[in-house]
N, C-alpha and C positions, 0 to 999 in steps of 0.2 A: 623272647629280647632278654639281653644280657640284665641284670638288674640293676649294674652299674649304668649301662643305655639308659633305662628305663628313667632312673631317678634324677640324670642329666636333663633327660628330655622332660619331665616334671616339673624342674625346675626353669630349665627353658620356656615350657610355656606359660608358668607364673610371670616370669619375666617380660613376656610377649605381651598377656593380657595387662599387664600391669604401664604397658608402653616405655617399658625399659629396653625397647632394641637392642639397641648396641649390646646390651648385656647377654640378651637371646642369641644374637647370631652369635654372638665369641660358643658359647654355649654349645648351638646346632654345630658349628664350623669345629669345635671339638670333636665334637662326635664322629662329625663326616673324615676328618683327617684318619680317627682312631678306625674306622668303617665305612670307605667312600659308598658302598652301597646300601645303607641306612636308609629302607625307602622312608619310615618315619620323620628322621631328620632332614631327610632330601624334602620331603615336602613342606616342613614346615618352616623350613630356612629357605625355599622358593617361594611360599606365602609370604614370608615377613618381608624378602626382597622385593615383593611385588608391592606390598602396600608403602616400600620406601622410595616407589617411581623408577627401578629400574628393572623392566620388564624382560629386558634381553638377559640379563643373568640371572632372571625369576624362570624364563623359557629353558635354560639349559638344566636348570636343577630340576623341576618339575617334569621334563619329559626325560631323564633320568627315572625319575618315580615313577610315573608311570610304566614306564617300560620293566621296571622291576614290580609294580602290583595294578597289572593291568584291570584288574576285575573290582578296582577302589573307585567309587561313582565321583566323592570328593576331590581326589588327586588329579581326575581328567577334569574336573569343573575348574579349578585353580591354575590347570595347565590353558583350558580355556582361554581362561580371563587374561592370564598373561599373553597368550598367542593375538588375541583379540588387542590388549592396549599395543603389541606392535604393529598393527593395521594387519594381520592373516588374518582375518574374518572367516574365509572360507574353512581353514583350517580348526578354526578357533567353535564354530557349528560343528564340525564334524567330530571334535572333541566331547561339546555337549548332548550331541545324537546319543553318542555311546553312554554317557551318563547316565540319559533318561533311559537307555536299556536297561542298562544296569539296573537302574532304582527309581522306575517309573512313578513312584509314589511321594518323591523327593521333591520339593518346588523347586531349588535351586538351579538345576539342568533348565528347566524351563525358562526361569527368570532370566540366566544369562545367555540364553539362546535371542530371548525377546529382545534383552539390551543390541546385543549385535546386528539382530535384524532392524530395529530401528536407528543405529548407525550407517548402516549401508541403505535407509533407505527404502527398506522392506514393512511398511507401515502393516500391510494385512497381514504378513506370517509374525511380524513382532505382536497382533494384538493374538493370534489365533496361541502364541506360546505364553504370554503373559497371562492371558484368560484362563490357562491350564493351572499356573503358581497360585492364582489367587482363588481358584477353585479348591486346589488341595488346603491350602494356606489363607483362609481369608483375613489373618489378622497381618499380614505380609508387607508391612507398608509401604515399601521402596516399590515390592511389584506393582498394588494400586497402584502409586503416582505414575509410575513407566506406563501403567494400562490404560491410563487417562490420557496421556501424551499419544499413545498409537491411537487411539480411538479418535483424538482430537485432529491426529495427520490425517484420517479418513474422513474426515468430516462430522462424524457422529457425536455433535458436541453435548448434545442432552447426556447422552451414556456415559462421555469423558468426565462432563462437571459430577456425575455419581459417584465413578471411580474415585475422582481427586478427593470429593467430597469424605468418602471413607478413608483415604489416606489423612487428609487434614482430623478425623476424628481420631484414628490411631496414633498420630503424632503430633497434636496440634500445636508444637512452637518450633515446628521444622520450617525454616523461610523457604524453602526450596518447593515442598509441596504448596506453601500458599504464593508464591510467586507465582507457581504454574497456573494455581487456580484463577489467578489475577488475568493471565494470558487467555484463560477459558471463557471466564466470563465478556470479556473483549469479543472474543469470537461470538458469542451468545450475543453481540451487538447491547449489551448492559457495562458503558463504560463508567456510569456511577459505581456499582457493583465492581467493578475491576480498582477503580481507584481504593475502593476498602480494602479489600484485598492485597492492593500492591501496598497501603501503606502498613497493613499489618507486618507483610511479610518482613519490609524492612525495620520496621520496629524491633523485629525477633533480632535480626541481624543485619547492621548495615552496612556489612563486609560480601551480601550476596548479591554478586552481579547479576543475575537472573532479577532478582528481587525489584533494584532500581532499574534495568533497563524496561520491563513489564511495565513496569508504575508510570514511566515517562510516557509507554506506548499510550498507556489509558488517557494520561492528562491531555497527551494532541489528541485524543479522538475524541473529547471535551471541548477542542478547540482552546487548551488552555499552552500554546507552545511555551512560554516563560517557565512556567514549571518541568515540561517535560525538558527545555531544554537544561536545567539546573538538575533532574534526575541521569539524562544522558551523560554528562557530564561527571557526574558522581560512580556513574557505572565505568567510563572511561579510567578515571583515579584508580578502581578498583582492579583495571585491566587494560593497560596501554594500550593491547593489542586486540581491542573486543573491536572488529570490522562493522559490526551491525547496527552497534550503540554510534560507530561515527557518522554511519550511512543514512541515521535517523535524525543525530543531531544536525546534520544539513539541512534534513527538510522542517525541520525547527526553527533553524536560523532565518531558512529563508521564509517561512511564514514571520519572524521576526522582522522581517525587511534588512535582516545581514546579509548582504549578497558576500561581503568580503569572509565572512566567518563563514558562512555555508560553503564556497568552494572550499575551503582551505580544509575544511569538514571531509568533504565527498572526496577531497583528492587524498584526506590521508587513508579513507575506507579503502581506494582504488591502489594506494600506495600497498595496503596490507593484501589486498585481494585485488588484483587488475581485472579480474571478469564479473564484480560485483555491477551488474544490471543495475540495480537499482539507488547505487552512487551515482553512476555515471548520466542516471537518467537526471537525476534530483542536480548535478552539476550542470547539464543541459537547460531544463528549466530557470537555473539562476543567471547564466549566458544570457538567456533569451531573454528575463527581466531587467538586465543590466542593459540592454541594448546590444548585446555582442552577438548579432543575428549569423555572423559567418562562422564561427566557431560553436553557435549554440543551435542552429539547424543541423549541421554535422552530428552532435552527439544526440541530438532529440531521436535520432535513427533504433537507439537503445532501446525507446517504448516499447517495443515488439516482446524483449526479454524481460522488461521492468516491469511492465504494466498486465496485472493477469485477465484480464478481460478483454483484452485487445489480441486478435490474433492475424496474422497476416493470409493474407490470401493469397493461395497457391494456384495457378495454370498453365497450362500445357505452353504458351506463349511467352517470348519472353517479358523482363519488366523493364521499364523504360529507366535507362541511364542516362536520358541526356542526348544522347543521339538526334540528327534531323528525322523530325516528323514528316515532312512533305508527305502527301498521298497515303499516307497510314491512319491506320484508325487506332486510338488510344482508349483504352477503359480506366476511368478514373474511380475508384474503389473507396466509396465514404469510409469513415471512420470516427468512433468517437460520438461527441453529442452533435447535436442538430445544430448547435451555435457553430461548432466547427464547419458542417456543412455552411453556412450560411457564410462563413466568413471567406473560406479558402475556395468555394468555386469560383471565384473570378480568375482562378490559374489557370482553368479550360479556355478562359480567353485569351490566353498566351500561347495555347500549344494550337488555339485556332487560327490564331494571327501567322504560327509555325508551318500552318500548312497541314494541320492534322486535321481528321473525323473524331468529332470527342464524343464519347459516350459515358454517360454519368450514372451509377450506381448508387443511389442512396434511399432512406428512410420513405416509406408512403405519404408521410406529413409534408415531404416536401415535394414531392412528384410535380402537384398540380404545379405551384411557383414558378419549378426550375423547367418546366416543360417550357413557357413561355422565354425562355433566353433562349433567343437567335443565336449563339453559337455552341449552343449543343443542342447537337444532331440526337443524338436519343435519349431518353432519362427512363430508365429501370429503375423498377420498386426494387426493394433486396427482397432478395428470395424468389423474384422471377428468371425465366432463362433470357440469358443475355444473347444479343447478338455476335458475330462474328467480329474479330477484334485481331488487331498486329498486335499491340504494344499494351501492357496495365502498367498501374501507376497508383500509390495510396495515397490518398488525398492530402494529408499533410507531409509526403515527403516530396511536394511538388516545391514548395519554398527552397530547400536544400537545392534541387535541380536548377531551377532557375538563378542559383547564386544570389538570394535577395537579404539586402540588406537593410538598415534601418533608410537609405537613401532610395532605394529602388523600391519598395514596398509599392506593389502595384494598385494604388489608392483613387484612381479616379471611377467616380460616382454620378450617376448612379450604375453600378453593376447587377442590380437585382431589380426584376418588372415596378414598375409604377403602374399599375394596375386602375381603372376608373374608380371613381372614388365611392361610396356606397352612399356616403352620407352627406350633406351639404348643413355642416351647422352652421348657427348662427352667430353665435360667441367665439373669440378664440377659443380653441378647447385644445385640453392636453389630454394625451394618452398616461397610465399609471401601471408599474406593475413593482408590487413589492419584494417578492419572493419566487425563489426558484421551487424545483419539485419537493416536495416534504420528505418522499423518498429518499431522496438523497442527503444523509447525514453530512457527508464533507463539504457538501455545498451551503448550508445553513449561515455559515458565516456569514454570506454574501448577502442574505435575506436579512429584511425587518417589515414592521409590521405596518399594515393600512393606518394605525395610528398615529406613529411616526410624522405621517405626513399632513396631520391636522392643519397646521396651522401654514400650509399653503391652500388648503379650501376656502379660506376666507377673502379669495380675490373674487371679489362679484362678477367681475369683468369676464371671467374665467367659465367654460363648461370644461368638465373634469369627467374624464371616461376611464374606468378600466378595462385593461385589457389582460389582467389576469387569468389564465385558464383554470385554477385552480381553487374553489370557495371554499373556506369552513362555514361555520355558526359563526364565530368572530368577525370573520371578513363582513361577512352578509349585511350582519349589525351595523359596522361599521360605514356600508356604504350605503345603508339606508340613513344613517344620522348624519354623513358629511353630504347627501346629496347625489354621489356620483353615481352615474350612469355603469351597468355592468354590461360589456357584450364579450369578453373573454371567453367564459363558458362556453359561448356556442360558437366558435371557431373548431371547425371539422380539420383544418389545414392550415398551410402559413399563409397560401392564399387568400384564405380567409380575413386572415390578420392583415394582411398587405391594404386587403379592402377599405377596412378601418384606417390604418396609419396612413394611408394616401389623403382619407378625411381629415385629418386631424392635423394640429399646427407645430407640436411639440410632443415629444413621449421623452418621461422621465422615468428611469427605471434601473432597476437594481442589473449588477451582471448575471443576464438568462439570454437566452437566443432571440428574444426579443430585442437586444441591444444593437445585434448582429446584423436582426431584419432591417431596422430603420437605418442603420449606419450603410449600409448596400445599397437601401434604397435612395440613398442622397437627401433624407430627410433630417431634420433637427433633431437630434438624442442629447439628453443629459443622462449620463450613467455614474450612477451611486457604485462608488468602488469600496471593497474592505480595507482596512489595513493587512495587509501580506496578501497584495492580490495576487490575482491571475498573472501568468507570465504577460500575455498579448497588453496589457495596459501598462506594461512598463511603470518606472516611479517618476513620483512628486509632480510631473505634466499633468496639465491641463488639458491637452488635446491628443490626438491618436493618430501615430501616423496610417492607420486602416483607415480611419473614419475621418475627412475632411469635414464635416456637419456634426462630430462627435464633440461635447465637452465633458471634462471628467472632474466628478468631486468625492473626494478622498477623504475616507476615514484617518484621522490622527494618533488615536487611540481605538484597541481590538473594541468589537461591539457597542461600541458607542459611536448611535447614529445620530443624537442631536445635533451636536455643531456643523455635520453634514446637512442637515434638513435646513437649519439656520443662514449657510453659506446658499443653497439653495433657494431659499425665500428671498434673499435678496437679490441674487441675480434674477429672477422671475420678476420681483418688483419692478428693476430697472430696464427689464426688456419692454416689461408692459408699457414702462412710460415713455420708452422709446419710439414704441408702435402706438402713441396715441400723441 
């Protein structure tokens, strides 16, 4: 190399490393003006331009550098990085592959190939590349972090946590690494730990949008939507085009009963990303909670794309789209929870009235009860062989198919069987349930403890019975202390439950499947609803358009059941006085 050029390149490199980019680029350009095919100047200028965000210009310079020096791995890597920045993933991967062939002991080719594979959703390939990078150079912090991301996407959370922990050890002040650890801890079902990492990440860098966003997700998982909202908004302040943050902000606002804000956030997310299923799904829930059934049910169809555990059944016969069904056999496919089955099975009666023969596929715990419904011609447990049918429809698509509004909810009760009472209690008898499934973290805000009911148990003229199907040691002690009879753990299915419900006068329950069973049987049910309720309970109302015999008692602030129980106690005292 010409000594003059060599001296200039060294000076340009010095400026480059010092961050004096304009001066460095001026030197590189001076060299290229005199020697347009100087490979070193082309490579350095290309790398600098790439750092400045002009990937297209970088590609032009680096392509020429590669042509002049095809056996030099670093220039191929830089060219690949520029191609990837121009959304030319296939060409970028080809350059990285050639760089790896030229220098198989350098971690950079593997690392950059792994990053591209991550960007195109090929997590398995990314893992393979990034594992090679960290094996060659265990101190390669960014490679350790991205390796953790690839493992996380593959569902290998424990391995991902180990890789991320190493990245955080190597660079303890890196906010992005810590933010990723927050996300990993959340996937590991450790929201408390996720909050710790998220707080640490945001303290390291308040402008890191991922840190703010992941911390918000952790707060939401802990049922702290107010804190989550604050962090989502901070992420949006950092990046006003952060569609995921808008979508999750909508969810937090919905949990806070801020319908207008929830809709606004969801619509902003959809404006940025029109096919974002999660935002459309949240918008549907906000519309339904607000009583806008016409739009809400139509939007509810986004659930198939938005909810990971939902999978729409596929059959060789057509899906029912609302056409006449007289003389046809229609299969209703159960979906979501047991309470949904109990609530929406009523739509089978509308199909039967239209002349259809109705087949209902549902969980086995519902079969004995549903088998007693006259307008269900056949009830099939999930997983069993189905009889022949002409049309099929998902259970919770039926309200939309029938054009259900608040005014047209099919609310006639009972639509569920009223079996022969199993017992003849002497006193006014109340069944209680205070908790949903312990395995459902998302539903825990709906639950309280049996001890919260203590003030109710002082009614001497009342017999209380437990309809709770799952009891822990604390529950057992409380039942004994309060003299509450226990029946729920003996239930094998919902017909067993219905036989007990037929025997009692009133059920007081939190938002569980039991509420839908009792309401569908037309028996009196008092439902304790949390602040930020499920869409089906609407807002503010004390009644339910779905269950004429239901009365709703609502939290006014999150996680505070005391005032709710006080209102129930007052209402119960008044009710008993009326009966005497």
